[in-house]
N, C-alpha and C positions, 0 to 999 in steps of 0.2 A: 379617293377610295380605290382599293384594289379588289379585283374580282378573281377568285380562285374557283375553277369549275372542275368537277369530277364527272367523267363520262361513264355511262352505264345504262342499263335497262331497269325500269321500275318493277317492283314486285318481288315477293319472297322467293319465287322459283328461280330467279336470276341472280340472287344475292351473292352466291358463291362462285359465279362464273368468272373466268379469266377476263372476259369483256367488261366486268364490273370493277376492275381494280381501281379505276378512277374514283368511283363512289367510296371504296374502302379508304382511299387516301384522304379525302376531305372529311369522312367520318372520324378518322383518327385525329386529324387536326382539331376538329370541333371538340372532341372529347378531351384531348390533351391540353388544350389551351383555354378551356372554360368559356367556349362560345355559347351564345343564347340558344334557346330551343329552336328546332326546325319548324318552319311554317311554310304554308303553300303560297307561292308568289312567282310571277314570271313563268308560268307553265312548268314550274319546278318546285323543289324544296330548298329553302334558304336558311342560313344561320349567320348571325353577325357577331363580330368580335374584333379584337385588336391583336396584331402580331408585329413585334418590333417597332412599336409606336405608330403603326399604320392601321387605319380602319379598314377592315376586310369583310367582304361578303362572300360566303361559301355558297355555291349553287350546284344542285344535282338535278339536271333536266329530267322531267317526267314524261317527255314526248317520245320516248324510245330512242335508241341510238341514232337511227337514220335521220331523225328530225331534230337533233340536238341544237342545231343552229337557230331554230325558231325561238327556243327558250333563252339562249345566250344573247341573241340579237335584241330581244325585247328588254332584257335586263340592262344591256349596255346603253340602249337608247334612253330608257327611263332615267338611269343614273348618270347619264352623260359620261360614260367610261370609254376611254380611247383603247384601241387594240393593244397599245404598249402597256396598259395597266391590267391586262388579262393574262392569266396563266391557266392552262388546261392540263389536267392529269388524264392520261389514257394508256391503254394496253398497247404494247409494241411487239409484234411478232418478229421483227427484224433484229431484236436484241435478245441475247440469251437470258434465261431466268436469272434473277438477282442482279441484273445490270440496269442502271438508270442513267439517263442523260437529259440535259435541258437543251432545247433547241428553240430558235426564234425564226419564224417565217419558213418558207419552203413548201413543198408539195404535201399532199395528204397520203401518198403511198397506198391508196386503195382503202384506207380506213374510213368507213361510212360515217362515223361521227365527225371526223375532221372534214370530210367531204361536205357535209351539211354546214359546218362552221364556215368553210371557205365560201360557200354560196351565199351566206347571209352577212358575213362581216369581213370577208377577205382573209388573207393569210398572215398579216403582220402582227401576230400575237405569239406569246411564249407557250411552249409545250413542255411538260415533264413526261418523257417517254419511259414507261415502266416495262422492262423486258419480261415477256412471258414465254419466249421461245417459239419455235416454228414446228408445225407437225411434220414437215418434210415434203409436202406437196400442196400446191395452192388450192386444189380441190378439197383438201381436208381442213382448210382454215376455218370455214364457218362452224363446222361441228366442234373444232378444237377450242375456239374462243368462247363458244356458247356451251361450255361444259365446266363443271366445278374444277378448281385446282386439285391436283393429286395430293394425297396425304404427305407424300415426300416433299412437297413444296411448302408445307406449313412453316418450317423454321425460317427459311430465307424470306418468305413473304412477310412474316411478323417482323423480322429485322428491318426489312425495307420500309415498312409502315412506321416503325419506331424511328427510323432515321428521318423520314419525312416529317414526323412530329417534331423531332429535335431541330431540324433545319428550317421549319416553316417561317420563323421570324426573319431569317436571312433571305428567304425566297420573297417574302412580302417587300423587303427593302431593295430587291433587285440584285442582291449579292448571290449570284448563281453558283459561283465557285465555292463559297462557304457552305451553301445548301448542299451541293453535291458531296463535299467533304464530310459533312455530318452523316449523310446517308452511307457513304463508304466506310466510315468508322463503325457503324452498326453492322454492316455486312462483312467487313474484314477487320475486326478489332486487332490492334497491335499485340504481338505475342511478347510475354516477358522474356528478358534475356536469360540465357542459360550458360553455366560454366562449360568450358570446352570438354569434349568427350575424353574421359580418362584422367581429368584433372583431379588432384587430391587437395581437398580444402583443409586448411588448418583447423585444429580443434581449439576453439576459443576458450573452452573450459579447462584445458590442460595447463598446469603451471609451467611457466617458462623455465628452461634449463640454462644455467650459466655455462658459458663456453669455458672449457678447461684452459688454464693459463699455460704458457709455453714452458714455464719452469716445471709444472706438474706433468706435462706431456713428454718432456725430453729427459729420459733416464740414462742417456749415454755418458760414458766416462770422458774426461778431458782428452785422453789419448784417442778414443773413438771419434770424437768430434773433429780433432785435427786431421785424422786419417780421411774422414768423410769429405773434408774440404778439398782434397786433392784427387778425389775419385772422378 
């Protein structure tokens, strides 16, 4: 079984916060892939389903962000899930908005949810880092992430969540490259090719004109033709 965890804070007043983008990701996966109803379990809310042939448990810890590791650790111990089978969705201020990267292992970079996970299960798990941008100064970070997304963020946020939904089966299979490509296609869809600027396209409806024959085109006399040959 694979365990996909979204980090966030429980309660309606936190639902639209940047810090809750992890909850948004697993909610979109559950909705888009026909997962079962959410139920209370492991100090969190869980939903079960199948992605890419893999049995998957989605988990939203209800312990508040700073204690996320308690919920995740309990689920992993009960289900006997190794860190390599765990993937965590979280907000990332060190990535620009609309940027997403998958990372395995490494530090927590001051993220309190990841800090709690490190304390309870170590760092050898996969993370989906979902860029929300940086407020510009470290003292402004708490107020920034604990605030709703701006209206201007709505379009790229929806595209990112749709991409996560598209790529979820590949993520469950451990194919991180395909997962990231699916997200990228939503965020930056290919543009249709266009004709070169100033190019004149043929009119397909116009009847084709027969080229005039040389005999019709050349009205010179034999004497003129001979004279032209020596010019």
